N, C-alpha and C positions, 0 to 999 in steps of 0.2 A: 259457809265461806265462800267468799267470791274470790273467783280466779283471776289475777290481772297480770297484765305486760304494761311494761314501760319502754317506749321508744324515745330515746334521747335522755336517758336517767341521769347522764352526769351533766348535763346542763341545768340551768336554773329552773326551770319549770319540773324538770325531771327531779332534781334534789328537794324541792319543795314537796313534790309527791312522795318521795322516800320516806321525808320527816312524817308526812301524814300516816304511811302504812306502818310506820314504827311506832306511832301511838296507840295503835288498834290491831295488833298482830294476830288476834284470836279471830279476826273477821276477815282475813286476806291472805289468799296463797299466791306468791308471785311466782308466775311460770317463766317468764323472760325478761330479762333487762337489756337493753342496747345501749351501748355508749359511743362515743365519737372517737377520741384517740387518749383518754385517759385512763388507763388500765389499771391502775392503782386504785382510784376513786370506784370504778366499777367493781373490781372485786371486793373492795370494802362494802359497798351498798349488797353485792350478792351474798356475802357471807352473814351481814346483819339481818338480812330477811330470808334467807335460807332459801333462794332462788333456785328454780330448778336448771335454768339455762341463762348465761351469759355470752353476748356478742359485743365484739368490737369492731367499729367500722373499719378503722386502720389495721389493715393486713400484717403490718408490721409490728403490731404490738401483741400478737397471738400468743408468741411464746412467755413473754412476761404475764399475760392473763393467766395463761394455764398454770404457771408455776405459782401464782399467787393463791389459786382455785386448789391446788393440789390436796388431795384427801378430804375436802369438803362436801362432795357428792354433787357439786354444780358443775355441769358440763359448759365447754367452753369452744367458741368458735369465732371466726372474724371475717370480714369483706362484704362487698353488696350482697352477694347471694344469701349468704348467711343471714343477713338483716331481712331481707325479706322473708326468708324461712321463719325466722323467730316472731316476725310480725304475724305470719299465716298462722301461726299455733293457735288452735280453739281455745279462747278465755271468754269470761263473762264481761270484762272491761279493759279497754285498752288506751293508754294515755299516749297520743301522737303528737310528742314533741321535738322530733326533729326538724330543725330549722330549714329553710330553702326548699328549692325543687327537688334535691336529691331526698326528701322526705315523702315525696308524693307516692312513688311504687308501695313502699311499706305501708303507707294510711290506706292505699286502696286495698293491698292484701289483709288488712286488719279489718276494713269495713266487709270484706266478701266472706269473713267469718260469721256474719249476721248478729254479734254482739254489741255491745255500747263502745261507743270510738269518743273518748274526751278529746276534743281537736285545740291543741294549741300551737298548730303547724298552719298558719295563715295561708300559706301558699296552696294547701289542699283544695279550699274552695276559691280562691282569689284566682288561681292559674287554672284549675282543672273542674270548676264547679259542677259544670254539665256531667263530667265522667263520675266525679264523686256522686253526685246525687243519684245517678243512675243507678250505680252500684247500690246504695243504701236501699234504694226501692226493691231491686231485685234480689238482694240478700235480708231484708228486712230488717237491716240495721239501726241502730239510734244513736245520732249525732249529738252530743253533749258539748255545747261551747264552754271552753274554758277562759280565753280572754275576760277580762273583769268587765268589758263593757257589753258583750255578748251575753254574759253569763247573767249580769243584770238585768238585760231585757228579757232573758228565759225566764228567769225567776219572777219577773212581772207580768209575764203572760202565763203564771202558772194556773191560771182558771181555764185556759185553752179556748177563750173567745176570741179566737184572730180575726173573725171576720168583723169584730168591733174595734179593730186597730187603726185609727186615722194613720198615726205616725210613730217614730221611735227616736229618741234622742241619746246618740254617743256621746260621753263626755270626753275632754281632752286637757290635760293639766296645763297645756300651753307650753310645756317644756323649758330650758334655759332663756329662751329667745322671746318670750311671750312680750317682754315690753321693750325689746330691741329694734332700733332702725335699720331699716336696708342697708345702710353703710356699714353699720356695726355687723350685720349678718354677713355682709360682703366680704368682712375682713377677719371674719371668726375663724379659729382652727380649731382641731379635733378636741383639744383640752378643754375648751368653752362649751362646746356642742356636746359634750360628755358629761356635763356638770348637771345631771337632771334635778329638779328641786325636790322631787316627792319619790320616784320609783328607783329601785336599786335592778338593773337589767344589764344583758350583755352589751356589747359596743354596738353590733348593728341594731338593734331595736332601740337602743338610746338615741342614736343618730336619727333614726326613723321619727322619733317621738319630736326631736328637735326640729326637723322637717315638716312635720304633721304627716309624712308619708305612710306612719303608722295606723293616722286616722282614715287615709284614703284608703287604704287595704281594708281596714275595718268595714268600711261603708261598703266595699263591693262583698265582703263576707257575709255581713249582715243581710244583703238582698238575698243572697243564697240560703243563708240558714232561716230567714224568716218569710221568705217569699215576697218581698217588698219591692216595689218599683223605687229608682232613684231618689225621687223627690220627697218620697215619704220617710226617708232616712236624713236625719238633721244631726248637725254637731254643734254643741257648745263649750267653750272654752271656760273651766272650772277649776281653778287654781288649787282649791283645797284637796281635790281627789277624794271627796269622801261620798258622793253621788257618782255612781259610776254608769248608770242608764236609766233611762226613763220611756215609759210606753203612756202615749196619749190615746185615750179610747174616744168612742162616738158619743158618749154622753157628757165629754169635757172632764172627765177624771184623768188625772195623771197619776201613775203608780211608778214610784223610783225605788232603786235598790242602793242602799248605803252601807257603808262598812270602811273599816281601816284599809289603806293602802297596803294590802298583804295578799299576795297570789294563792296563798294557802286557804284564803275562804273560798274562791272561786272553784279552786282544785277541790276542795272537800265537797262543795256543793256535787260538783260532777261524779266525785269517787263515790259518795253514798247514795247518789239518787236512786230511787227516789224519796229516800229517805234523808237525814241529815246525820252529821257526825259532830262530836265535840272536836274541837280544836285549840292549840296553845295560840293561836293568832290574837293580837292585842285587841281589845273591846273599843268601840268608837265611843268616844267620850264628845258629846255634841256641846257641853257646855263649855269645855275647853276650847273645842273648835271656835266656836262662839259666832261665826259668820260663814255664810256660803255664797260666793260670787260666782255670777255668771255672765259670759259676754261672748259675741259673735266672733268665730275667728278672723284674721283679715287674709282676704283673698289675695292680695297682691304680694305681702311677706310670705305667705304659705299658698303657692300654686300648686302644690302636690295635692290639694282638695279638688281643685278643678281638674286636675290631670287625671285623677282615680275616677271621678265622676264620668267624664268624658270616656275614659274606657271600659267602664261598665255599661254606658249606654249603647257603644260600638260594639260590644260583645266578641264573639270568636276568641280570638288568640289576644285581644287587646290588652286584657288583665294580666295574662301572663308575660306579655312583652313588657308592660311596665313594672311588675314586678323584678323580673330579671334584670332588667336595665337599671333599675335601682339600687339592686345587689352591688352591681359592678360600680355604678356611681359612688354608692356609699364606701366602698374597699377604696375607691381611688383617693377619696377624701380623707380617710384615715391615714392613707399613705401619703398624704400631703402632695396628691398629683394635681387636683382641682379643688377649688374653693367651694365654701359650703352652699352658696347659691347656685353653683353649677351643677350641683346633684341634679335639681329639678330642669336645668337647661338641657341637660345631656339626656335624661329620661324623655323629654319632650320630642328633643329631636330624633330618638329612636323610634319612639311611638308613630311619628308623622312618616318616617320610612317605610317602617313595615305595615302599618295599617291595621286592619282587624281580620286576617284570614280565618277561615273554619279551623276550629280545634276541639273536635268532637269524640277523638281518642286520645289516651294517654300518650301515644307516640307521637301525636300531632302536636299536643301540648309541649311536650320535651323536645321537638324540633324547633317551635318557634322559641322555646326559651333560650336554646342553645344558640339561634340565629340572633335574639337580642344581645345576649352576651358578647357575640362575636362583633356585632355592629357598634354596641357600647364603646369595647375596648379600643376598636380601630379609631373611635373619636375622641380618645384620651390622647392629649398632649404627652409629646416624648418627654423625658427627662430632662431638665434644665430650659424648656422652652416657653415656661411660663405656667399658670394654673388656669386658663379657661381650656373649657372643652372646646374641641374642633366644630 
């Protein structure tokens, strides 16, 4: 029986992981579940999976969590230190799905256990890639990509002939603005940006999909995961979201991973690795799909790709600055303080102001993350002054 912990169990990826664990309870023992602020959902998950320990990040929710878990045998805790302690518990497999920079320290604690860590937290490798990879080497841990694109590339590299890889392709749905003009994007509000044509995700990642910042962050993550230079990582817009990633080999072969757009597929691959497990995810019907389309992304309408590649080439704290500034910009857009195209404008301004200072420790990464957020907030317009970043 494999022991597992889930960091971010009450979020979208966490709930999909819980669903998979419930389909094969005889194969897994849940050590710890870590949720954000939904004590009711966290308690329900812990009871259903007979988890040994449950942690709620929001300290004010501890009393409710304890009350809901009374008599179950599951211990409860709350707060930042408790989250790190839960992540540090020795297990065979950990799902790292706490979004944002707040997930960095728990992910690092899980890596230091030396087990397998399934990465759904982009920031772990985007913001603190050098720190995380050094910890992986020191602990003998295994990183398993969960993002559908990186997991697809991981599967296509199953023969481990990494030396023969010429390039990889990450696919993008194109989001709701794939065919929109610059003027339409300039006027778009949160409602339009949140109407994703394929995937059902949280608000932050849905906006990132619309701006293609998610794909930019994935370029940086792929460079860390697979040890590839930036120019060997390509992006293609693929609106059907059936081909999730491809690998071009030196002999001209291209291996692609296909599947229904359901996060349970890559999560199941990571959960059962190096074996596979059955899931109730929908099966791909290529006859029904009928056609697969691909096109190059438009660099003018989607400057996030250029900014992300520049940050990757610059190195140091630049990727962390990009990610942090984007978080602030997306939150401001959702709050209607800036326009959709202002997201990239704000990110670019913060990157130019900070540059690429060294960031070879977690403390340094968190420092520049904090600085980027401070500067980004300072650039936001005051309420009622318009919708353009300063």
